[in-house]
C-alpha positions, 0 to 999 in steps of 0.5 A: 558824757555831754558838756553839761554833765562835765560842767555839773559833775566835774567843774562845779565840785572843783569850784566848790572845793576851791571856794572852801580853800579860798575861804580858809585863806580869807580867814587866816590871811596874815595881812589885809592885802591877802584878805582882799585878794582872797575876797576878790577870788571868792567873788570870781569863783562865785561868778564861775559857779553862777555861770555854770548853774546858768548854763546847766539850767538854761536860764540866761538871767543868771548871767546878768547877775554874774556880770553885775558881780564881776563889776562889783568885784572889779570896783572893789579891787580898784577901790582897795588899790586906791586905799593902799596907795593913799595909805602908803603915801601917808606913812 
């Protein structure tokens, strides 16, 4: 079993199952913070799936997409933390 088979047949299904569980957490999250954290984690697992697909198909263009998604996820998390900080000061 090569590393490509390991990535495709073991890690990719694990990421798919974790994506499903994270999405369930996103739906039933009791607070806004839980939903934002699960959305950030969904983006992170999506980056992992895109990266594995890029390695498996030998197409490095998908790695650029993964980097852009990582930047968007980081900026979203920073914006949300700024929003929470401002919201707590007003209460």
